[in-house]
C-alpha positions in Angstrom: 94.1 124.1 143.8 93.0 126.5 141.1 92.1 125.4 137.7 94.9 124.4 135.5 96.9 123.8 138.2 98.5 120.1 139.2 98.6 118.3 142.3 102.3 119.6 142.7 100.9 123.1 141.8 102.6 123.3 138.5 100.1 125.0 135.8 99.2 123.0 133.0 101.2 125.4 130.5 104.2 125.0 132.7 104.0 121.5 132.7 103.6 121.0 129.0 106.8 123.5 128.7 108.6 121.3 131.1 107.7 117.8 129.1 108.4 119.6 125.9 111.7 120.5 127.1 112.5 117.3 128.4 111.4 115.6 125.1 113.8 118.3 123.1 116.8 116.8 125.2 116.3 113.1 123.6 115.3 114.9 120.2 118.6 116.7 120.3 120.5 113.5 121.4 118.8 111.7 118.5 119.7 114.4 115.9 123.5 113.4 116.9 122.9 110.0 116.5 121.4 110.4 113.0 124.4 112.7 111.9 126.9 110.1 112.9 124.9 107.3 111.0 125.2 109.3 108.1 128.7 110.1 108.2 129.6 106.3 108.7 127.3 105.7 105.8 124.5 103.5 108.0 121.1 103.5 106.9 119.8 102.2 110.2 120.1 103.9 113.4 119.3 103.0 117.2 117.4 106.0 118.5 116.3 106.9 121.8 112.7 107.0 122.8 111.7 110.6 122.8 108.9 110.5 125.5 108.5 112.4 128.4 109.1 109.8 130.8 112.3 110.9 132.6 113.9 107.3 133.3 112.8 105.9 129.4 115.8 104.7 127.3 113.9 102.3 125.3 115.7 102.1 122.0 113.9 102.4 118.5 115.6 100.9 115.1 114.9 103.3 112.2 116.2 103.9 109.2 117.7 107.5 108.7 114.8 108.1 106.0 112.1 106.9 108.7 113.6 109.3 111.2 113.6 112.2 108.6 110.2 111.6 107.7 109.4 112.3 111.5 111.6 115.3 112.1 110.1 116.9 108.8 107.8 118.7 111.6 109.2 120.3 114.4 106.2 119.1 117.0 106.7 115.5 116.2 108.5 113.0 118.0 109.2 109.5 117.8 108.3 107.3 121.1 108.0 103.3 122.0 104.4 102.2 121.6 102.4 103.2 124.7 104.7 106.1 125.7 102.5 108.5 124.5 100.8 111.2 126.5 97.3 111.9 125.5 97.7 115.0 127.9 99.8 116.9 125.5 100.1 114.9 122.3 98.1 112.8 119.9 99.5 109.8 117.8 99.5 110.8 114.0 101.4 107.3 112.9 101.5 104.0 114.1 104.2 101.4 113.3 104.6 98.1 115.0 108.0 99.1 116.8 107.1 103.1 117.2 104.7 105.7 117.4 104.9 109.2 115.9 103.4 111.7 118.1 102.7 115.5 117.7 102.7 117.6 120.3 99.6 120.1 121.2 98.9 123.2 122.8 102.2 125.0 124.6 104.1 121.7 124.2 103.6 121.8 120.5 104.7 125.7 120.5 107.8 124.8 122.8 108.7 122.0 120.6 108.4 124.0 117.3 110.5 126.9 119.1 113.4 124.3 120.2 113.8 122.5 117.0 117.4 122.4 116.1 116.5 122.5 112.4 
């Protein structure tokens, strides 16, 4: 196994890209949820955790303005507390029911590139 390669043979950059793309999938779903909430005039919305865990479907109740604050930067995501991955992200804000994380390195680059806004 070479430096920067995981047990699965995946390089750390490849893993970071894969993780960021997985999280981008959930972010796109949350964008739709937020848009629908705005159309219906709802201030609060039930968002999906944007963590890198494949099977995670934890729900996070946020106001639309809270979500907009997070989405102001393309490399930030909302996750359930404890779902952060310190190998590719840092927690930049902590709230009782959710954390705001910021992607670092290759994962941050991919997050900004895939940001639909």
